N, C-alpha and C positions, 0 to 999 in steps of 0.2 A: 504493500500500500504506500502510495506517495502522498505528498502534501495535496496535490491536485490529481484526481483520477477522472478520466473521461472514458466512457465505454459505449461504443456503438451509437454515438450521438447522431440524431437526425433533427434538422430544422427545416420546416416547410412554411413558406409565406403564401398567404391566400389573398386574392383580390377578386371578389365576385366568384365566378366559377373557375377562375384560373388558379392553379397551384404551381408553385416553384419550389423544388427541392434544393435548397441552397447548400445543405450539408447532409451527407448520407453515410452512416455507419463509420464515423470517425472515432478512433480510440487512441489514447496516449496517457502517460503518467509522467508527472513532474515531481522530482524530489525536492525536499526542503533545501533552500540555498542554491538551487540550480537555475541556470538561464536556458530556457527551452525555446527553440524557434519554430515558427510555422511559416512556410514559404510557398509561394505559388503566384501565378499570373492574376491579374485583375479578374474578379468573378469566380475565383477558385473556391470561395467559401471560407477563406482563412480569417477574415475579420469577423464574419458571422459567428465563428467558434468563440471568439472573445466576447462578443455581445451575448451569446448564450450563457457564458459563465457568469456574467454580471446581471443576468435577468432581463436583457434588452432584446431578445430574439425569441420567437415562438418555438420552443422545443417540442417536437412531436415524437421523439423516440430516444431510447438509450438513457443512460444515467450519468450524472456528474456528482462529484463529492469533494469536499474540502476537509482534509484530515479525517477521512472516513465518514463524515456527516453528509448525507445526501443534500444536494441543492435542488430544490423544487419550489415552484411558485415564487411569489414576490420575495426578494431578499430582505432580511431583517437588518436593522441598523448595525448590529454586531458584525454582520458579514462585511459591510463597507468599512468598518474599523480595521479589518484584516486585509481586504482586497480593494485596490484602487486601480483605475484605468486612466491611461494617457491617450487621448485621441489624436488622430492623424493631423488635423488642420488646426494650427495654433491661432489662425485668424477667426475661425468659427467657434472655437471652444471657450473663448473669453467674452464676457458681456462687454460690448463697446462703451457702455456708460458706467461701468464699475471700475474703481481704482484697483490696483494690485492688492492694496490692504483689504478692500471689501471682498475680492475674490478669495483671498486666503482666510478671511474671518468667517465666511459663511459656513464652511464645513465644521469649524470649531463650534459655532453657535448651534448648529443642527445636532451635533453629538454631545453638547453640554460640557465642553472643556472650559475651564476657567483660567488656565495659564496661557491666554491668548497672546500676550506680548512676547513671551519666551518662544513660543512655537513659530510665530510669524518671522521673528528675527532669525531663528535657526533655519527655517525653511529657505529664506532668501539667501542666507550664507551658504547653505548646502548646494544651491544651484548656481553659485557664483555671481549673485546679484546683491549689491549692498543695500543698506537702508535707504539710500537716495532713490531707489526704484519704488519704494513702498506706496507712494501716493500718485504715481503716474497712471495714465489711462493706456489701454491697449494701443491706440493710434500713435502713442509716443514711444512705442517699443519696436525694435526690429523683429523679424520673424523668429530668429534664434532666441531673442529675449522673451518673446511671447511663449515659446515652447518651454523655456526654463521656468516661467511662471506656472504653466500648466503642470510641469513636473513637481514644482514646489507645492502646488495645491494637492497633488496626489500624495506627497510625502508628509503633509502637515499632520495627518492623523497617526503617523508612525505605523503604517501597515506592514504586513509580512510579505505581501504579494503585490507586484505591479504588473498589470496587463498593458502592453505597449503596442498600440495599433499604428504601424508605419510611423514611428515618432519623428523621423527625419525626412520623409519623402517630400514634404512641402517646403523644405528649406534649401537654400543654395548649397552647392557641393562643398564650398569652403567652410560652411557652418556645420554640416552634417557630422563631420569627424569630432568636432568640439562637443556636440550634444551626446554622441555615442560614448565618447571617453568619459563625459560627466556621469552618464548612467552606469557605466562600468565601474567607476570609482565609488559611486554611492552603494552599489550592490556589494562590493567588496567590504566597504566600511560597515555597513549595517547588516550584512548577511541576508539580504533580501532574496526572494524568489521572483524570477522574471518569466513571463511568457511573451515573447516578441514576435509580432507578425510583420513580415516584409516581403516584397516582391524581389528584393535584391539579395542574392546569395552571398555577396561579399559582406554585407551588413550582418547577416546571420552568422557567417563563419567567424566574424570578428567578435560577436557578442555571446554566442551560444555554444554550449557543450554538445547538445544534441538538437536535431531538427526533424520536423515532419514535412514532407513535400505533399502538397495538395493539388488536385486538378479536378475541375467539374464537380466540386463538392465532396470529393472522396480522397482518402489517404492513398498516396502512391507508394511511398516507402519512407522509412525512418533511417537516418544516418547519424553517426557521430561527427563531430567537427574534424577529427583526424581522418575519418573515412571520406568526408567531403573533399578535404585537401588532397587526399591520395587518389581522388577520382574513382572511388570504388562503388559508385552508384550502379545499381543493377537494372534500373528501369530507363527506358529510352527517353521518357519525358524529363526525368531528372538530368540526364546527360545533355539534353537540349537546353535546359535552363542554365547548366554550367557553361555551355558553349556561348549562349547568348550573353551571359553575364561577363564572360571574358572578352567578347567582342565589343561590348559597350565600354568596358574599362579601357581597352586598347584605343578605341576611338576617342574617348574622353582625354586620355593622356596625350594623344597626338595633337590635340588642339590647345594644349596648355604649354 
């Protein structure tokens, strides 16, 4: 049993008579303190898995558990004390009329924390933003700074698990490495467990010890980081992802 256990997960979206099976029969286990990756093309269902874990997607089959306790129905506040999610788009995930202070204060108020000052200052420090950012609005921040605020918001309740949905894909390439290194350092310091979703195999190889490859809502294969780097993928789809990732990196490097 891991900290997170997902078994035969199915997610189906319904719109009138139409049904879309976004996830079909996906299973994996994540150990405490591990960084686990889920990778695949757009539409592969990888982000839907994260949304299912936090109760934001309609689960129609299978089971999920956190430390052996089944996850079903609406999540209780105690769940969100332990599990937080960082969304893909830092421009959409922050309220444009709320200061950074208010963004960070709201989860503390919801969960009844009284040491607000200490937690806000620590969260800003943890993500490399000083106190001078505290009363700025999102439009006064760069994309990288907005994502750091989103990460600070997730960290402020001191959770055990961070679910990271393409946390750098909306950022410039020059900023992506900074945010990934920040996340890597925070996990090492706090002993956090990560589940990271990305379409970029290079990001997953940098951040994760193990990864699950998805296509069309299904699991294709599971690899270790060393197996990925040794190109020991057994499925054609995974090998194609590897080739595409290397081609993109080579083209990117040739233009710099």
